Structure formats: C-alpha cells, structure tokens
N, C-alpha and C positions, 0 to 999 in steps of 0.2 A: 246447313239445314234450310229448307224452304218451307214456309207455312202454306198450307193449301186448305181449301174449303171443307175438306172431309175430316180434318183433324178435330179432335175433341177440345172444346173450349177450356175445360179445367186443366187438361194435360198441358196445353200450350201455356197457360198462365203460370202453372207450377214450374215449368221448365224455363220460361222466359218472362219473369215478372216485370221486366222493363217494358213489355208490350201493353200492360194494363192501361196506360194513358191513351193508347190508340183505340182500344175498345171503348173507353169512356168518351173519346172524341166523337165516336159514331153513335153514342147513346146506348151502347150495350153495357149497361151497368150491372147486369145480372151475372157477372162472372163468378160470383160467390154463391149463387143460388143453387138449389138442388138440380134444376134442369141442366146447368152447366156441366154436371157430371156425366150426362148422357148425350147431350146435343153436340152436333158438329158445329163448326163456325158457321157454315151455311145455314143450318137449321135455326140457330139462334138469331142470326142476322135477318133471315127471311121472316121470322116471327115478329121482328120489330120493324120491318119495312126498310131495312138497311141495304144499300147497294153492295152486294157481296164482292164483285170484282174490285171495287174501289177499296173496300176494307182489307181484302187480301193483299192488294198492292201496297197499301200503307203499312200493314203489319210487316211485310217483307222489307220495305224500305227502312223501317225502324230497326229491324233485326240486323240488316246489313250495316247500319250506322253504329252499332254498338261496339 
C-alpha cells in the first residue's frame, strides 16, 4: 500500500496508527478533529502550510519501515 495525497486523513490513521508520529512531526495534530473525517492529506497539509510532497514521502517511508 502506498499513501497518496488524495487519501482521507482519518482513514489513513485508522488503518496505519503507526503513522501518527509522522503527522505530528509536520505539525498536523488535527488527526482526531472533525475535519480529518472529510479532508484529504493534501487538503489538511495545505491548510496548515505543510509541504505536501515531503509529508507524503515521509509517510511512505514510515509505512515501508514497519
């Protein structure tokens, strides 16, 4: 499985809880908020001024390392 920018934040966290620290590393601490149910990773990251490609790359590195 590869994480991509169009995936829903809450679904990714539910399926891969080990990725939570990566979201926190980027300052995306709203993984439990209401918006996370509806936002894609790209939408959430852009709302917080986060570099989307870097976040996706780190999420996939963490997933591959598990």
